[in-house]
N, C-alpha and C positions, 0 to 999 in steps of 0.2 A: 503492500499500499504504499501512497506521495501524500503527501497533506504538498498544495501548490498556496501561496500566500498572494494573494491581490489586497492591493491600496487603489484607493480612489479618494479626489479634494472632498467628492463632493455623490453622495446616491440618493437615491429612489423610487419606490417602487408602489405604484397605482392601486389602490383600493379598487378593485375591480365594479364596486356601487356607486361609487364621485364617480360620476361622470359631466357634472359641470361645476362652476364657483367655488368653495378651497376646497383644496387640494392636499389632502394627509398625505404621507405615504407611510406603508404597512411599516412596522418598528426589523422584519430581515426581509430579506426576499421573498419572495413566492417559487416554487419550485422552476415555474419556463422560466424566470431571468436566466439560474444557473444554466439551463438547454441553449438559453442565450450563450453565456458562455463559452462553453464547450462547442456551440455551434462554428460561432466567431472563430474559435483555437483552433477545427479539427479542419474547416472550410468546407466546409457543409455539413444539411444540416443531421445533428443527432437525437437522437431520439432514447430519453432516463432506461424506456420500460427492455429497452436492449443493453442495460449496462445488467451487469453484477452484481455494486453495492452502487451509493453513492452519498455522505456524506456533508456538512456544512456547518460553518460557523461564523453569523457576523455580529459586528462592533461598532460600533464608530463614539466621537464625541459628546455626541449631539446632537440636537435636528435645531435648523434653521428653515424661515419661515421669508421665501422671496419673492416677488412681486415681479407679474409676466404679464408682456400683452398679449393676447389672442385675437387672430382675423377668422375670423369667423363665416362662414364661407356664406353667398350670398343676403352679406352686411356686408356696409362701408363702414361707419362706423364700429369702433375697435376696443375690447376689453381688456381690464384688467383685472387678472383673479390673484391670490396670495396661493403658494405652494411651498407644500412644506420637504424639505431635502437633509438624508443626513450630510454631516464632514469629518474628515478625517476618517473613509471610512476602512476597516479591513476586513478580506473574506476569508477562509482556511477553507478546502475542496480538497476533503479528502477521496480517491479515488485509484485503481486496478495500475498499476507500476507501467505500464503500456501510452499512461498519459503523461508520461515527463516528457519524453517527447513532442508532444505539441504545444505544451505550454511550452518550451523552451526557446519555441519559434510561431510563436501562434500570426496565425495566416488575414486574418485580419482582426481591428481595434476591439479590446474589452471593453467593456462597460458595465458599471452595475446600477445600470437600466434606461434611463433614454440616451442622448447621442451626445450627450453634454457632460456625463458620466462619465470621464477617460479614466479607463483602469491600468494597473499595471504588473506586468508581475516581479513578488520583491525576495520566492523565498519557495525551491523545490527543494522537500529532503524528502526520503523515505523514513516512512514509522512503522510502532510495530506499538501499539493498545492494544492495556488491559481491558478484556469488559468485568464489568465490578458496577454495584450503585454509585452510583455520580450525577454531577450536576446538569443537568441542560439548558442547553440556550441558546439567543442568535441564529436559530433555527425551529421551519417547524414539524411536528410531531402526528403520526396518526392519534383521530381522539379516542381508537382502540388503546391507546398507551393508561386514560386512565387523570393525565394531570391537571391541577385547572390552569382555563388563562380562554382567552380568546376562538373560537372553533370562526373558522372564515372557508368555503370554499371555494378551491383554488385550485388555477388549469395546472397539470404537473405538467406537462408538454404539450404543445400545438402541430398540426398538423400543415409540411408547408406545399404541399402538394401542386393545391389549387390557390388561387389566387381570391377575395385576399386570404390569406390561410385562419388554420378556424381548429379549435378547441380543441382537441384527440386524447385528454383523457382528463375526467376536472374530477375533486375525490375532496375532501371537510379533511381538514388539519387540527392543530392544536397550535396557537401561531404564539412561540414564546422568544419574549422578549433577553438580549444581553441580562444576566442576573447584577445586578448592585447591588443589593440590597443581603441585608441574612434573612427575613420572608423570606426574599425572591430563594436565592438557594435555599431554600430549607421545601418551598414547595414541589422549588421545580427539577427530584428528583425518581432513578429511574435509572433500573440496567440500561448497561449502556459504555461505550468504549468511552475512558478516558484519555486524555491526551494532558499530560501532567507536563507540556513546555507549555499552556497554554491557562492549566488549568480549569477545563469544561471535556466536560460528555461529548460525546458524539454518537447521535443516530446514525445510525448505516441502510439508508431505505435503499428496499430491494423487489420495487416496482415489475420488475423480472418474472417477477414466483403469477 
């Protein structure tokens, strides 16, 4: 297994239920954002259901609010919306060993959300993680895990064959922000693969089953 560390000055992950007005960001990237990153790195569509496993952990130094001018189709006037974004973001990807070569030379630009959220590869390391009771956070987990949290239906992967793309798989997830308090660490505990370097548990998704 390898761990790929990505960094970005900004990151934003749109709430599926917010189409207009104030635009909050999800506290963590949805699986479809990870699909986009892997596809950009490889230079072709990647489907998470075809991977043997995938884990990820996201954290940032905080959330800011930006003002953005919107040009709507069919309207002469413009609108100003407030949009949330993460700043100084880090994303750790846990992938099979064969992805090391892919991330050594990504085919296209990597993004943590929108086209302005440019990400770079900071580190690639081989890791051996021990399965144990650990604190989870900065990720999404299945509702069956039973951890308290916000439940949201999220796209796991898009089908890029048609234009425009269509959701290929949608599942409910518990969204777990990166734990910053003792209460969060106590509440967000389950059996996972522990990464001692960043002191967090990693949930490995296996959508191929």
